[in-house]
Phi, psi and omega in degrees: 000142023223122186250342178208155172202188187219148176211121184197175171068240187262035186291324173305315177297315179300335183264004188302320180291331183278326189231154177293146186288343181282332181275331171296323178305335183286341187258014185297335187264004174289125186278151165300133186238097175273015179205059180291128186241168181295152186071009175265155176262136193214154182291143188219136171260130175239174184223141177210133185039046170074009176250128171262156183211148176260133185222174177255135173214158178279137180273113185138106185291125176246102175309147178297339183268351178296140183283338177200187193266013188294343187270349185295314175299346179252016185217054173275341181228152176223130179307134172297325193292325192235005179300328178281357186248326188293133189303325181293328180257341194294326172294318176297317174304329179282323191234347183218058167289151181220174176225136179254105186283140179205141179279334180185180178218166175241145173227163186244130171276128176242139178257168177286345174264015174085005173286151174229141168219136181289147177235126188257124179244133182224165178288141177277332186249336189237168169275342185209152169253160175241101180278137178288139175205172179239155182214153182222150168260139190228142172233145179291145181306335176274356182063024187266339190214145176210165179197154178253130181232165178220160167230147180269138182273141180244157175221169174303139186290151173279178187299334178289322188257338197290345172296335185255331178195151183275006182225151172205174187285163179264115181269133169261146165290155184295330177297335192259359181301305178303318187293319179295323184277338188246341192238098185289333182297329188244004188299326183286333183282359177269351183275088178230168177285133181281144181305146185296334182281356178266004173228148173231152186229138174228151178278146183230171181288163192278009185278346177303325188295345172259112189295345177284341179284139182197100172201168176295339171308329181301333179252020181276132183287141171232165179294130175299131171269344179260115180287142186301326178282354185259356196281134175244137173307124182222184169256150171297168185309143178306341182265017183264039166107045183261163173201093182290339173298312185294330182299317186289308185289329182246356181065017185260161186270113186281265184290330188239000000 
């Protein structure tokens, strides 16, 4: 995790206590997205001078020193254990932490027989999750183009998810939102695994595999095609934002 997630429905209402209603109004035109994939632009919460704001960023971290955007698809995640140390991430972790609202995320169940089926994981007690992230501002070498991009921070999976993958997003409690955004001294202590009882999982249809598909049907429970005793801990489909070249050259954690 995390190669796909969802943001839909009443997510703006869930943020009403965190952000000004006038600011949320600016995002009314954003459509429900049940299949957010790497390199898509999505709402992100950032903080500056003790004030929170909502902005749009592209999913796929582009380091400020990069010559082009080619690293983005391979840097959608950053491990909590090393985010403060990796050259590409450590400055952003100190200065540019962010929060990615999501209703849930997808993982893939794989069997010993080679079958794969998406699994949708969502909060069991809340309408929305606040995933911890980092962001960066990048400018092209010729100064003609710039963009803001983000990566989702991951932690070891809980017992509910580890049968599908060893990693999952680091979710913040509402009481820790301000501390994550504004307190660099304790930020790393807030990155923990959400308890298994606070999330629920269902098997969903194969349409999630195609990033062009986007409808409420994607999160409708279906019968599993992967038998429980055959499940192997695995990674999502390889087209969910990989960059083998960036893995080799930069030692960064991409999908996981």
